[in-house]
C-alpha positions in Angstrom: 115.2 54.6 121.3 112.6 56.1 119.0 113.4 59.6 117.7 109.8 60.7 118.4 110.6 60.3 122.2 113.5 62.7 121.8 111.3 65.2 120.0 108.6 65.0 122.6 111.1 65.4 125.5 112.7 68.4 123.6 109.2 70.0 123.3 108.5 69.4 127.0 111.7 71.2 127.8 110.8 74.1 125.5 107.3 74.2 127.1 108.7 74.1 130.6 111.2 76.9 129.9 108.5 79.0 128.2 106.2 78.5 131.2 108.9 79.7 133.6 109.6 82.7 131.5 105.8 83.5 131.3 105.6 83.2 135.1 108.4 85.7 135.5 106.8 88.0 133.0 103.4 88.1 134.8 105.2 88.5 138.2 104.1 85.1 139.6 107.7 83.9 139.9 110.6 86.1 141.0 113.8 86.1 139.0 116.0 84.9 141.9 113.9 81.8 142.3 113.5 81.2 138.6 117.2 80.8 137.9 117.3 77.2 139.0 114.1 76.4 137.1 115.5 78.0 133.9 118.8 76.0 134.4 116.7 72.9 134.6 114.7 73.7 131.5 117.9 74.5 129.6 119.4 71.2 130.7 116.2 69.4 129.5 116.4 71.1 126.1 120.2 70.4 125.8 120.0 66.7 126.7 116.9 65.8 124.7 118.3 65.8 121.2 121.6 64.3 122.3 120.9 61.1 124.4 124.5 60.0 123.8 125.7 62.6 126.2 123.7 60.9 129.0 125.3 57.6 128.0 128.8 59.0 128.1 128.2 60.6 131.4 126.9 57.3 132.8 130.0 55.5 131.5 132.2 58.2 133.1 130.5 57.8 136.5 130.4 53.9 136.1 126.6 53.9 136.1 125.3 50.8 134.3 121.8 52.1 133.5 122.0 55.6 132.1 118.5 56.8 133.0 119.3 56.1 136.7 121.9 58.8 136.4 119.2 61.2 135.3 117.2 60.3 138.4 120.2 60.9 140.5 120.8 64.3 138.9 117.1 65.2 139.3 117.3 64.2 143.0 120.4 66.4 143.5 118.6 69.2 141.6 115.6 69.0 143.8 117.8 69.0 146.9 119.4 72.3 145.7 115.9 73.7 145.1 114.8 72.7 148.6 117.9 74.3 150.1 117.4 77.5 148.1 113.8 77.7 149.2 114.7 76.9 152.8 117.2 79.8 152.8 114.6 82.2 151.3 112.0 81.1 153.8 114.3 81.6 156.8 115.2 85.0 155.5 111.6 86.0 155.1 110.7 84.6 158.5 113.3 86.9 160.1 112.1 89.9 158.1 108.5 89.2 159.2 109.4 89.0 162.8 111.3 92.3 162.6 108.4 93.9 160.7 105.9 92.6 163.3 107.9 94.0 166.2 108.3 97.4 164.4 104.6 97.5 163.8 103.8 96.8 167.4 106.2 99.5 168.5 104.6 102.0 166.1 101.1 101.1 167.2 102.1 101.7 170.9 103.7 105.0 170.0 100.5 106.1 168.2 98.4 105.1 171.2 100.6 107.2 173.5 100.4 110.2 171.2 96.6 109.9 170.9 96.2 109.7 174.7 98.5 112.8 175.0 96.5 114.6 172.4 93.3 113.8 174.4 94.8 115.1 177.6 95.9 118.3 175.9 92.5 118.8 174.4 90.7 118.2 177.7 93.0 120.6 179.6 92.5 123.2 176.8 88.7 122.8 177.1 88.9 123.2 180.9 90.9 126.4 180.4 88.4 127.7 177.9 85.5 126.9 180.2 87.3 128.8 183.1 87.8 131.8 180.8 84.2 131.9 179.8 83.1 131.8 183.5 85.5 134.7 184.3 84.1 136.7 181.3 80.5 136.0 182.5 81.3 137.3 186.0 82.9 140.4 184.6 79.5 141.5 183.1 
């Protein structure tokens, strides 16, 4: 294969890793989700200059066409990413349900307290009106 292809794939790996690091820095991507992407970028950087590693791995696993091993590894990597995101989504869904229920209970509590405050204010106003009438009669 042409050495320029290896250089281009190495530069793509560098660019990909730099993009992931930049997204972490600007808080667009959280560290816990970026670990798998950083591992993928590091793997791309490591395998680009040494294509013989891919050939040896393919021979070890009895794969005739070495690039198909890369596709298999990429597919397994995507499965891990999907599993990780599904776990995170499930966790967040549970937290959202709990937060929604807590918010509804707090809103109900606030409504009850506001109604009680209105009742107290009205009874206080009635008492004051009664006192004023008594004071007026005393004159």
